[in-house]
C-alpha positions in Angstrom: 91.6 195.5 180.8 93.5 195.2 177.6 95.9 197.9 176.2 93.7 198.1 173.1 90.8 199.3 175.3 92.9 202.3 176.5 93.7 203.5 173.0 91.5 206.3 171.5 88.9 204.8 169.1 88.3 206.4 165.8 85.1 206.1 163.7 86.4 205.4 160.2 82.9 205.4 158.6 82.9 209.2 158.9 86.5 209.7 157.5 86.4 211.8 154.3 89.2 209.6 152.9 87.1 206.4 152.9 84.9 207.2 149.9 88.0 208.4 148.0 89.8 205.2 148.7 86.8 203.1 147.7 86.4 205.2 144.5 90.1 205.0 143.8 90.1 201.2 144.3 87.2 200.9 141.7 89.1 203.1 139.3 92.3 201.1 139.7 90.5 197.9 139.0 88.8 199.4 135.9 92.2 200.6 134.6 93.8 197.2 135.2 90.9 195.2 133.7 90.1 197.4 130.7 93.4 196.8 128.8 93.1 193.0 129.5 89.6 193.0 128.0 90.9 194.6 124.8 94.3 193.0 124.6 93.2 189.6 123.3 93.9 187.9 126.6 90.4 186.3 126.5 90.4 183.9 123.6 87.4 182.7 121.7 87.7 179.4 123.6 87.8 181.2 127.0 84.7 183.2 126.0 82.9 180.0 125.0 83.7 178.5 128.4 82.7 181.7 130.1 79.3 181.5 128.4 78.8 177.9 129.4 79.8 178.7 133.0 77.4 181.7 133.1 74.6 179.4 131.9 75.4 176.8 134.5 75.6 179.3 137.4 72.9 181.8 136.4 70.8 179.8 133.9 68.1 177.1 134.5 70.5 174.6 136.1 71.9 176.9 138.8 74.9 174.8 139.8 76.9 175.7 142.9 80.3 174.6 141.7 83.2 177.0 142.7 85.1 176.5 139.5 82.0 177.3 137.4 81.2 180.3 139.6 84.8 181.6 139.1 84.5 181.2 135.3 81.1 182.9 135.3 82.4 185.8 137.4 85.4 186.2 135.1 83.0 186.2 132.1 80.8 188.8 133.7 83.8 191.0 134.6 85.1 190.7 131.0 81.7 191.7 129.5 81.3 194.5 132.1 84.7 196.0 131.2 83.9 195.9 127.5 80.4 197.3 128.1 81.7 200.2 130.3 84.4 201.1 127.7 82.1 201.0 124.7 78.8 202.2 126.2 77.6 205.4 124.6 79.9 204.9 121.6 79.0 201.6 120.0 75.8 201.0 121.9 73.7 202.6 124.6 72.8 200.6 127.7 71.4 202.0 130.9 73.4 200.9 133.9 70.4 199.0 135.4 70.0 197.0 132.2 73.3 195.2 132.4 71.9 191.8 133.6 69.4 191.9 130.7 72.3 192.8 128.3 74.3 189.8 129.4 71.3 187.5 129.0 70.7 188.8 125.5 74.4 188.5 124.6 74.4 184.8 125.7 71.2 184.1 123.7 72.6 185.7 120.6 75.9 184.0 121.0 74.2 180.6 121.3 72.1 181.2 118.2 75.1 182.1 116.0 77.7 179.3 116.0 79.9 181.2 113.6 80.7 183.7 116.4 82.7 181.0 118.2 85.8 181.7 116.1 85.5 185.5 116.4 87.4 187.6 118.9 85.4 188.1 122.0 85.4 192.0 122.0 83.9 191.9 118.5 81.2 189.4 119.7 80.3 191.5 122.7 80.1 194.8 120.8 78.2 193.4 117.8 75.7 191.6 120.0 75.1 194.7 122.2 75.0 197.1 119.3 72.2 195.1 117.7 70.3 194.8 121.0 70.9 198.3 122.3 71.4 200.7 119.5 72.0 204.4 120.2 69.1 206.4 118.9 69.0 209.9 118.0 68.2 212.2 120.9 64.6 213.5 120.9 64.0 217.0 119.4 62.7 219.4 122.0 60.4 222.0 120.7 59.1 225.0 122.6 55.4 225.7 122.5 
């Protein structure tokens, strides 16, 4: 018998602090990533490389290269941070439509070579604004 077996066991899955800690971790990550997304840390060249990595990992080729996967994840995190911080203001995307939004962003980026010299936040917001404009809310009339 080990000493560990004699200690009282605690079920942490029912601990009320666990959801708070998970939520707090997500909030902390969002706070740390959001300024980086808007601070010009991600250059137009980095964005171009991220688009290429995204296409290699998630596109038709589907390469399993760890370096490409890392660049693709970085690209997705960057786009997600910009999407979360501008959604409902510059454009309106449902949360379940994010994969489609990234796919449309990559297609528009590839069709417009002049965007390769533009700051990435502008590219992301403009592409998503044209694909997912915020409409006027429907007018509810009473019968």
